[in-house]
N, C-alpha and C positions, 0 to 999 in steps of 0.2 A: 856681244854686240849692245845688249841692253846697257851693260855696265859702261861701255864706252860713251853710248849717247847720254846716259845720265851724268858722266863726268863732264862731257862736252857742254851739256846744258849748264851744269854748275859753274863752269869756267866763264861761260857767256854772261851769266848772272852777275858774277863777281866783278868782271871787266866793265859791265855796262853801269855799275854803281861806284866806279872810281871817280875821286874828285881831287883837285889840287887845293892844299890848304894855303891860304895867305899867310905871310909872315915867313913861313919856313920853306914854302914851296914843295913840300913833300906830298907824295901821292897818298891817298888813304881810300879805303873801302867804307861806304856809308850808305846803307839801305834803308834807314829809319827816317820818316819825316819829322820835322820839329813838333807837329801836333800830336803825333803818336808818343813821342818822348815826354811831352807835358802832361799827358794822361797818366803816364807811369809815375812822374813827379807828383801828381795830386795824392796817388795812393801812397807815396812814400811819405808825404807830409802827415797823413793821418796816422801812419804807422809810427813816425817819431813822436808825436804828440801823445799817442797811446803809450808808447815806451817811457817817455818821460814821466808821465804822470803815475804810470803803474810802478815805477821804481821810486815814487816819493818825491820827484823833482817838482820844479815849478818854472813858469815863464815870468820873468819880471814885467810889471805893469808898465804902460805907457809913460807914466809920471817919472819913472826912474831915471836917474841922470845917465846911466849907462844905455839905456834904450834911446834917450834923446841923442846921445853921442852918436850912436850907430845910424840914427835916422838922419842927422846933419850930414854925415859923411856920404850916405846913400843919395841924399838929395842932390848933391854935387856930382856924384859919379854917374848917376842913371842918364842924365842928359848926354854925357859924352859916350855913353855906351851904345847910343842909338837904340835902346830897348825901352823907351818910353811907353810903349803900347803894352808891355807885360803887366800883369795883375800882380804888382809888387805887395809882399807881405813880409814884415819884418818881426822876427821873435828872438828874444835874448834868453837864453837858459841860464838860471841862477846855478853856476857851476864854476867856483872859483879856482878848482884844481885842474881845469881842461882849457888849454890855450887853442881853441879850434874854431873854424867858421865854415859854412858851405852854403852854396846857393843852388838850390834844386831848379830844374827846368821850370820855366813859367815865372821865375822871379821870386821863389820862396826862399828867404833869407834866414838862416839859423846861426846864431852867435852864441858860443859859450862865454860866459862873463870873465873867465880866466884869461881870455885873449886880451881883454882890454888893459889888463895890468901889463902884460908883456908888450903890448903895442905902444904904450906910454903916452901917445897923443893922437890926435886925429889924422895927422899925416901917416903915422905908423899903421893905424887902422885901415886907412884908405889903401895902403899897399896890400893888405891881406884882402880886403873886400873887393878891389879891383881886380886881383888875381882870380877870385872866385866867380866874379861876373864874367871874366874873360872865358872861362871854361864854358859858360853858356853861350857867349857870342860866337865862340868856335865850334859849337855843337860837338863838344868832346864826349858827352854821354852817349849820343847816338853813335858816335865812331866806336865807343867802347862795347856797345850792345852788338854793333855790326860786326865787330872783331870776333865776338863769340860765334856768330853765324859763320864767318869766314872760316874760322877753326874747325867747326863741324863739317863745313863743306870739304875742307881738305882732308880730314881724317875719314870722312865718309867715302871720299873718292878713292883713298888708299885702301880702305876695307873691301869696296866693290872690285877694285882691280886685283887684289890679292886673294879674292874668294873668301873674305872673311877670317883669313888666318890669324889665330891668336886674338880673337876679337876683344874680348874683355881687357886682358892684359895690355894689349896693344894700344887700346883706346885710352886707357888710363895713362900709360907712358907717353903716347903721343900728346895728349893734353898738357902733360907736366913739361915736356920738351918745348912744344910750342909756346907755352906761357913764358918759359925763361928766355927763348929766342925771339919771340915777337911781342907777347903780352906786355911783359914788364918794361922792355925798352920803349914800347909804344906810350905807356904811362909816362915814363921819363920825358919823352918828347913833348907830350901834351902839357905837362907841368910847366917845361921850359917855355913853351909858346904862351901859356897863360901868365907866366911871369913877365915876359916881354910885353904882350898886349895890355896887361894890368899896369905895368910901369908906364907905358904911354898914355894910357887912360888917366891915371892920377895925375900925370904931369899936365895933361890937357885941362883937368879940373883945378889946376893951379896947387895941387899939393906937392910938397917938396919930395922929389924922387930919392934924395939922399936918405930919407927915413926908410925907405924900403931896405937899403943896404944896411942901416942900423939894426932894423928889426931881424933880419936874418943873421946878423953877427950876434945878436942877443939869443937867438934860437940855438946857434952853434955852441954858444958857451952853456946854455942850459941842458942841452942834449949832447952830453960829452961822449956817449957811446952809441954809434949808429950801426945798423947792419951793412954789410958790403953793398954798393950801390947796384951791383949787377943782380942782387937779389930783391931789390926795392922797385916799386913803382914810381918813386919820387927820386929826383937828384939828390946827391949829398948836400948839406948846407954848404960845405966848402965850395962845391962846383956852382952852387946857386950864387953865393957872393961873388964868385969870380965872374960869371956871366953878367950878373947885373952891374958889376963895376965896369964892364965893357960897354954895356948899353947906356950908362949913366950920362955921358956928355950928350948923347941924342936927346935923352929924356929932359936934361936941363935946358937944352936948346928949345925943345917943345914947350916947356913951361914958361920960358922967357917970351916966346911968341904967341902964347894963348891969350885971348882977351878976358879970360876968366869969367866969361859970361854963360857958361854952360853950353857952348856950342858943341855940335856933334861932328866936328870935321874928321876926327880920327875914326869914328865909328862909321861915317859915310864912306871913307876911303877903304876901310876894311870890307864893307858890305859890297861895294863896287868890285873889289879884288875877288871876292868870293863868287859873285855872279859871273864874273869873266875868267876866273881860274888863273889869276896872275899873282905875283909875289911882289908884297909890299917891301921896298928897300928902306 
């Protein structure tokens, strides 16, 4: 009886925290507030700074042309993101061999200098930074954290209902299977959502969305060997290029319609959809 009540309570908690994601319309479990995620982001910032300095790396100064380039792009993207109230901080890591960027919750931007080389121009850089901002706008970090709790709820329920049979081995195997069946596909869906939202944001900010397509084509040529998509948390470069090609007419229309004054029309539409649980067409 106790096991059944516990499982019932876990199920009620899970369904009480279900949301509809705008853009894709998919259902998701999210039990973390944005405030709690931002606190975790603050700790991650400290850890990243510590790790970079411990390994002998450095952050480029504000006077560096690469930092100025990132700041110019962010200055145009932030207003259309609707996240003007975030405490934005921009850091560029002096790392020519790494083409990467990420935005932690709360607006903490990290760019490896190698990304600027492969981005080629500010439009290409806007494609990547728009994608990373979109992860924050769609609260993907909170969703991933919630997914871990959802996994634990499911596995705990199974253990309770089976009387703890093969506890350790079953838990490890269950985690691995659930990661392949749910965790990694969820990661790919999030990446695709961020690609779409970021593409529309960069277009709203009057960056050329065709440069997003060109960027991923360069990435595909550079990364000639990729793991099978089903083993990855990211879509393959080929599938990314295909989806962006499908979205490009809509993005070009948005760029043509934008007044290029940093309005947050798309961000406002996204937020209204998030509040009402509707899908953006």
